[in-house]
Every structure is written in C-alpha cells, then in structure tokens.
C-alpha positions in Angstrom: 272.8 63.3 219.8 276.0 64.7 221.5 279.3 63.4 220.2 280.7 60.5 222.2 283.7 61.2 224.5 286.9 60.8 222.6 288.1 57.7 224.5 284.7 56.0 224.0 284.6 57.0 220.4 288.1 55.5 219.7 287.2 52.3 221.5 284.1 51.8 219.4 285.9 52.6 216.2 288.6 50.1 217.1 286.0 47.5 218.0 284.1 48.2 214.8 287.3 47.7 212.8 287.9 44.4 214.4 284.4 43.3 213.8 284.4 44.3 210.1 287.7 42.5 209.6 286.4 39.4 211.2 283.2 39.4 209.2 285.2 39.9 206.0 287.6 37.1 206.7 285.1 34.7 208.1 287.5 33.8 211.0 286.3 32.1 214.1 286.6 35.1 216.4 284.2 36.7 218.9 284.1 39.8 216.8 281.0 38.9 214.8 282.8 36.9 212.0 282.5 33.3 213.3 283.0 30.9 210.4 279.6 29.9 209.0 278.8 26.3 209.2 277.8 24.5 206.0 274.2 24.9 205.1 273.5 28.2 206.9 271.6 30.9 205.0 273.7 33.4 203.1 270.9 35.6 201.6 268.5 37.4 203.8 265.1 38.5 202.4 263.7 41.7 203.9 261.4 44.7 203.3 262.7 48.2 203.0 261.3 51.7 203.3 260.9 54.1 200.3 263.4 56.9 200.3 265.2 55.7 203.4 268.2 53.6 204.2 267.8 51.1 207.0 270.7 50.0 209.2 271.0 46.6 207.5 271.2 48.4 204.1 273.8 50.7 205.4 275.7 47.8 206.9 275.7 46.0 203.6 277.0 49.1 201.8 279.8 49.5 204.4 280.9 45.9 203.9 280.0 44.9 207.4 277.9 41.9 206.5 280.8 39.8 205.1 279.4 37.3 202.6 275.8 37.8 203.6 273.6 39.3 200.9 270.4 41.2 201.4 267.5 40.5 199.0 264.9 43.3 198.9 261.4 41.9 198.4 259.4 45.2 198.6 258.7 48.0 201.0 256.9 47.5 204.3 253.6 49.3 205.0 254.1 49.2 208.8 256.2 47.7 211.6 253.5 45.1 212.6 253.3 44.0 209.0 257.0 43.7 208.7 257.5 41.5 211.8 254.5 39.4 210.8 256.2 38.8 207.5 259.3 37.6 209.3 257.2 35.4 211.6 255.5 33.7 208.7 258.8 33.1 206.8 258.1 35.6 203.9 261.2 37.4 205.0 264.2 36.5 207.3 263.9 39.5 209.5 261.6 42.4 210.2 261.5 45.4 212.4 258.8 47.1 214.5 258.0 49.1 217.6 258.7 46.9 220.7 255.1 47.0 221.7 254.2 45.3 218.4 256.9 42.7 219.1 255.3 42.0 222.5 251.8 41.5 220.9 253.2 39.2 218.3 255.0 37.1 220.9 251.9 37.1 223.1 250.0 35.5 220.1 252.5 32.6 220.4 254.5 33.6 217.3 258.0 32.1 217.8 260.1 35.2 217.3 263.0 36.8 219.2 264.3 40.3 219.0 268.1 40.4 218.2 269.0 44.1 218.0 267.5 47.6 218.4 267.4 49.6 215.2 265.6 52.8 215.9 264.8 54.9 218.9 264.2 58.3 220.3 266.6 61.1 221.1 266.8 64.9 220.6 267.2 64.4 216.9 265.2 61.3 216.1 261.7 61.6 217.6 258.0 61.6 216.6 256.2 64.9 217.2 252.4 65.3 217.3 251.8 68.4 215.2 248.9 70.7 214.6 248.5 73.7 212.3 250.0 76.9 213.6 246.6 78.5 214.0 244.9 75.4 215.5 243.0 75.9 218.7 244.4 72.6 220.1 246.9 73.3 222.9 246.2 70.8 225.7 245.4 67.1 226.0 241.7 67.8 226.7 241.5 69.7 223.5 242.1 66.5 221.6 238.8 64.9 222.7 236.7 64.4 219.6 239.6 65.2 217.3 241.4 63.1 214.6 245.0 62.1 215.0 246.7 60.7 211.9 249.5 58.1 212.4 251.2 55.3 210.4 249.5 52.4 212.1 247.2 51.6 215.1 248.2 49.8 218.2 251.9 50.6 217.8 254.4 53.4 218.8 252.3 56.4 217.8 249.2 55.3 219.5 251.0 54.1 222.6 252.6 57.5 223.1 249.3 59.3 222.5 247.8 57.1 225.3 250.7 58.0 227.6 250.3 61.7 226.9 246.6 61.7 227.6 247.0 59.6 230.8 249.7 61.8 232.1 247.5 64.9 231.6 244.6 63.5 233.6 242.4 62.2 230.8 240.6 59.0 232.0 240.4 56.0 229.7 236.7 56.5 228.9 237.3 60.1 227.7 240.6 59.2 225.9 238.5 56.9 223.7 236.9 60.0 222.2 240.2 60.8 220.5 240.0 59.2 217.1 243.2 57.6 215.8 243.4 57.2 212.0 245.9 55.4 209.8 247.6 57.8 207.4 250.7 56.8 205.4 253.7 58.8 206.8 254.4 60.3 203.4 250.8 61.7 203.3 250.6 62.9 206.9 251.8 66.5 206.3 249.5 67.0 203.3 246.5 65.5 205.3 247.2 67.9 208.2 247.6 71.0 206.0 244.4 70.1 204.1 242.6 69.7 207.5 241.7 66.1 206.9 243.1 65.4 210.3 243.6 67.6 213.4 246.9 66.2 214.5 249.6 64.5 212.5 252.3 62.3 213.9 255.6 63.2 212.1 259.0 61.7 212.7 262.5 61.8 211.3 263.1 63.4 207.9 259.4 63.8 207.2 259.0 65.8 210.4 262.0 68.0 209.7 260.8 68.6 206.1 257.4 69.6 207.3 258.7 71.9 210.0 261.0 73.6 207.5 258.0 74.4 205.3 256.4 76.3 208.3 252.8 76.6 209.4 252.8 73.8 211.9 253.7 73.5 215.6 254.1 70.6 218.0 251.8 69.7 220.9 254.3 67.2 222.3 256.8 64.5 221.3 257.8 61.1 222.5 261.2 62.6 223.5 259.3 65.1 225.7 257.5 62.2 227.4 260.2 59.5 227.8 263.5 61.0 226.9 266.1 58.8 225.1 265.2 55.2 224.5 265.4 52.5 221.8 261.9 52.0 220.5 262.1 49.2 218.0 263.9 45.9 217.3 264.6 43.5 214.5 263.2 40.1 215.1 263.9 36.6 213.6 262.1 33.3 214.2 263.5 31.1 216.9 263.9 28.3 214.4 265.9 30.5 212.0 268.2 31.6 214.8 268.7 28.0 216.0 269.6 26.8 212.5 271.7 29.8 211.4 273.5 31.1 214.5 276.6 32.3 212.5 274.4 34.1 210.0 272.5 35.8 212.8 275.8 36.8 214.5 277.2 38.3 211.3 273.9 40.1 210.5 273.4 41.5 214.0 277.0 42.6 214.6 277.1 44.1 211.1 274.0 46.2 211.8 275.4 47.2 215.2 278.5 48.4 213.4 276.4 50.4 210.9 274.6 52.1 213.8 277.9 53.0 215.5 279.3 54.2 212.2 276.3 56.5 211.8 277.0 57.9 215.3 280.7 58.6 214.9 280.8 59.8 211.3 280.1 63.4 210.4 276.5 63.8 209.6 277.1 65.2 206.1 279.1 62.0 205.2 276.4 59.8 206.5 273.7 61.6 204.4 276.0 61.5 201.3 276.5 57.8 201.8 272.8 57.2 202.2 271.9 59.3 199.2 274.4 57.2 197.1 272.8 54.0 198.4 269.3 55.1 197.3 270.6 56.1 193.9 272.5 52.8 193.3 269.6 50.5 194.2 267.4 51.9 191.4 264.0 51.8 193.0 262.7 55.0 191.5 262.6 56.8 194.9 262.8 60.4 196.0 265.8 60.7 198.2 265.4 64.4 198.9 264.2 63.9 202.4 267.5 62.3 203.4 269.1 65.7 203.7 267.1 66.1 207.0 268.5 62.8 208.5 270.1 63.3 211.9 270.1 60.0 213.8 268.7 56.5 214.0 268.0 57.4 217.7 269.1 54.0 219.0 269.6 54.3 222.8 272.3 51.8 223.9 275.7 51.3 222.2 275.7 48.8 219.3 271.9 48.5 219.5 272.0 46.5 222.7 268.5 45.7 223.9 267.6 46.7 227.4 264.9 44.8 229.3 263.1 48.0 230.4 262.5 48.8 226.7 260.2 45.8 226.6 258.8 46.0 230.1 257.3 49.5 229.4 255.2 48.1 226.6 254.3 44.8 228.3 252.8 47.0 231.1 251.1 49.3 228.7 249.5 46.5 226.8 248.4 44.7 230.0 246.7 48.0 231.1 244.8 48.0 227.8 243.8 44.4 228.3 245.7 43.2 225.2 248.1 40.9 227.1 248.1 39.3 230.5 250.1 41.2 233.2 253.8 40.2 232.9 253.1 37.9 230.0 255.2 37.5 228.0 258.0 38.1 230.4 260.3 40.9 229.0 263.4 38.8 229.4 261.9 36.1 227.1 261.5 38.5 224.2 265.0 39.3 223.2 268.7 38.2 223.1 271.9 40.1 222.9 273.9 36.9 222.4 274.6 37.4 218.8 275.5 41.1 219.0 279.3 41.3 219.4 279.2 45.1 219.6 276.3 45.3 222.0 277.1 42.8 224.7 277.7 45.3 227.5 
C-alpha cells in the first residue's frame, strides 16, 4: 500500500500515541483508555493462526491493550469456525470474512462486528493460481475443474462466484466448478501435485509459492474489487453490553496495531512479528513471515464501512442463503468502540 501523506501519517501517529497512553494509564478519556468498571473482563480468550501474527497479538506486544491480557486457546481452522466459537462463548472474539458474519447473524446469533482486521489491497490479496503449463486461462475453462480453498461459503468461494458471473457463466454452469476445502498451508503442494486444478493462495503463502516459480494467476480478488476490508472481529452483544470498557480498549488497541503496521517500515514490522512468534513458544515455522506486506485493511483504524457488508448481504441473497436485505447491513456492526476509526 502506498505510504500515507506526511500530514496524515503524523496525525495518526499522534493519535496512536494518545490512545496508547490512555490505555496504559486507564484514564477516562475518549482515546480508548476509559477506566474499566469493576467486574469487566480483563482476559480475552481467542484463537490464533499458526506461523502468523494477528492484529490483536501485535497490539498486545506493542503495549496497546493496557491491562487486557490475551489467552490463546488454540488455532482456528477457518473464519466461520472462529466466529462460531465467539458466538457460543468458547472465545471472547473471533474473526471471519464479512459474508460469514452475515450468515451467522442471519441465523440469529447475537453477534456484532467491532473492527475490520484484514482486507484486500495491492499487497494483501488472494490469487487463484494454476500451474504455469495449465490449459486453464478463462472462466469457462474452469467448468468441471477443482478449485482448492480454505473453506466453503466464505471469501474464496464468494470471489470465485463473482469472477464466473462477471465472465458470463450462468449459475447452472457455474455449479460445475468444484470447490474443495484444502488447508492453506497445503494448497501449494496440492496444486503442484495436481490434486487440484486451481489453488487459492493469499498473503505470505501466496508470495512464498510465487517465489518458488512454476505457477501463474488466473485472477485475484484485488483485480475484481480493488481495495476493501474483507473481514471483521465479532463479539456477542451480551459481552459488549457487559464489558464496554474492555471492548473499547481491545478495539482501539487493535486499530492502533493496524496503523502501526501501516506507518512502520516493513522490515521492522516483519522483525517484530518474527520475535512475537519466537517468544510465544508454539513450535511454529515463522519463515513465511518474511513475505508479509500488509494486513490489507481498507479504512483508517479498521473502521467498518456499511458497503463492506452490503456487498455480501446481496451476494448471499442472490444465492438464496439469506432474505434480501436481511439482516440489514447497518445492524451488523458498530464503530462506537473504535476511538481510532470513528471517522
């Protein structure tokens, strides 16, 4: 992502400093450090991702969560699973593709998105890759072929549907494209061994695979939609109501970590992330972190935009998975607790 203009960068760094100080002191300011009322939760259970550093983990290491502590309970297998864990109280927050959040809310799960945490830009995107010598070059070539992705009914499948639709493939024919679940860490190998015809690769796993050579992209989500935030962290409405100060500290701290990652030289960010992985002692391979470039979050401070939900409400309605306009996009999220992303 291009560097922010100097004035804007200074404003964010100044605001970030104010927020960090407020969180650390616990003062009753609007900078994300409102004093926590007695009885509010101070330890947040969550799921991580092997070999990666999530924005909350980065925020904790940067000291942006004040007295909040993160308790890792394992690694998530997918976004939908992660937010389901949050909805059922196994964790305090979970993150997923916004379409998955829509589906969870449509099933009457009482959750609210509080901050965007990943997205798509020219550095952070998911590409749909084939082998260099593959005959697949157009949308129609995908009919009858296997596409490997991390989970079904989420980001990767949504973008595949959009790609097929924009290239004139009717729904009946699009159903001939077989989407298969393949763990992200195994996608490159499955593609090279021709177990799948197309592999969806994103972030550091994409860059690592591209660097090895022998593959080429058919298209990417950045090609289709440009820059946008694609996923949010959710919490239950009850937890938010009972722990508003905790939610504010968490959300504003994560926003600060996102902005720190934007305004800090990439080499420093990668070095910090590598140290975090080494310190937490989970027996992980951190080598892929050297390819990290961006979290891809669209708006400043992870502010959630209504259109980032409207797109997926419409897509799911078209698929018959939710009723048109239900749930209403504006009912799915709040920016109230994000002191760095209020506008």
